[in-house]
C-alpha positions, -999 to 999 in steps of 0.1 A, spaced: -296 -137 0 -274 -152 29 -256 -173 11 -242 -144 -11 -238 -129 22 -218 -161 33 -195 -161 -2 -189 -126 3 -178 -124 39 -160 -158 25 -142 -138 2 -133 -104 26 -118 -128 52 -94 -147 28 -79 -114 16 -61 -106 43 -57 -142 58 -17 -146 63 -10 -111 48 -2 -81 65 -31 -68 80 -22 -28 79 -22 -31 44 -52 -7 37 -67 -34 13 -67 -55 44 -78 -34 67 -112 -23 43 -117 -58 31 -113 -69 76 -139 -39 78 -161 -48 53 -165 -86 64 -175 -72 97 -200 -51 80 -216 -82 61 -216 -102 89 -236 -78 113 -260 -78 82 -260 -118 79 -266 -119 120 -298 -95 113 -307 -118 85 -300 -155 101 -325 -147 127 -351 -142 104 -350 -181 92 -374 -201 107 -360 -237 98 -338 -245 133 -313 -268 113 -303 -238 87 -303 -218 115 -278 -237 132 -254 -242 103 -256 -206 95 -248 -192 132 -221 -222 133 -208 -200 98 -210 -168 119 -187 -181 148 -166 -193 123 -162 -156 106 -159 -142 136 -129 -165 151 -113 -159 119 -118 -122 118 -105 -115 155 -73 -136 145 -67 -114 120 -69 -84 143 -45 -99 165 -21 -104 145 -23 -67 125 -16 -58 166 10 -81 170 25 -90 136 47 -62 137 66 -69 173 75 -102 160 82 -94 125 118 -80 138 130 -86 173 142 -53 187 177 -41 189 180 -19 219 162 -16 256 145 14 239 131 -1 208 118 -28 233 100 -6 255 86 15 221 72 -9 204 58 -22 241 43 11 244 29 9 208 11 -27 213 -2 -12 247 -17 24 225 -29 -3 202 -46 -19 229 -61 8 249 -83 19 219 -94 -11 210 -103 -11 251 -120 21 245 -137 14 212 -150 -22 230 -163 0 262 -182 24 236 -196 -3 222 -207 -17 256 -223 15 264 -245 17 236 -254 -15 243 -263 -9 277 -282 24 267 -301 2 245 -310 -21 271 -323 5 291 -339 18 264 -356 -14 254 -366 -19 293 -384 10 293 -404 -2 269 -414 -35 279 -427 -16 312 -448 7 297 -460 -23 275 -466 -39 309 -488 -8 320 -505 -7 297 -513 -43 290 -527 -44 331 -547 -9 322 -561 -31 288 -568 -62 309 -586 -39 337 -612 -22 310 -619 -60 295 -629 -66 328 -645 -39 332 -663 -47 300 -671 -78 307 -685 -72 337 -710 -43 320 -720 -68 293 -729 -95 320 -750 -70 338 -766 -64 303 -774 -90 296 -790 -103 327 -812 -69 323 -825 -80 290 -837 -118 298 -851 -101 331 
C-alpha cells in the first residue's frame, strides 16, 4: 500500500518537473501528488519498524522539496521566460508576482489558523482527560480505603 503511494507520487511529480506548471494537467498532477503525500504521511505514522519509517520519512521530505520547487517555478517561470520590455511591463509583472505570493500567504495563514484551532481542541481534550483521570484516581483511593476497612471487619 505504502509503496504504491510512493510510486504514484513519483509519477505525479515527474509529470511536472521541467515543464510548464501552469498547464492544467501539471497543476492537477501537483494537487494529486500533494493529496497522495498527505495520505502517505498518515500511513507512515502507522509503521512500527523504525528503519522503514525513517526511510519513508526521508522519501516524504524529498517529495516535499520537489513539490515546493515545482510550485516556486510556477511562480517565477513566466517572469524568467521573457525579459520585460518597458518599465510598465516590469511593474505589472512584479505586481503579478506579489499577487501570487500574497495568495499563497493567505492560503498558508488559513492552514495555520486551522492547525491552531485543531491544537486548541486537542488541548481541551487532554485537559478534560486529565480531570477525568484525577477523578478516577480519587475514586480508586476511596474504594481502596473502603476495601481495606471491609477486609479488617471480616477478619474481625
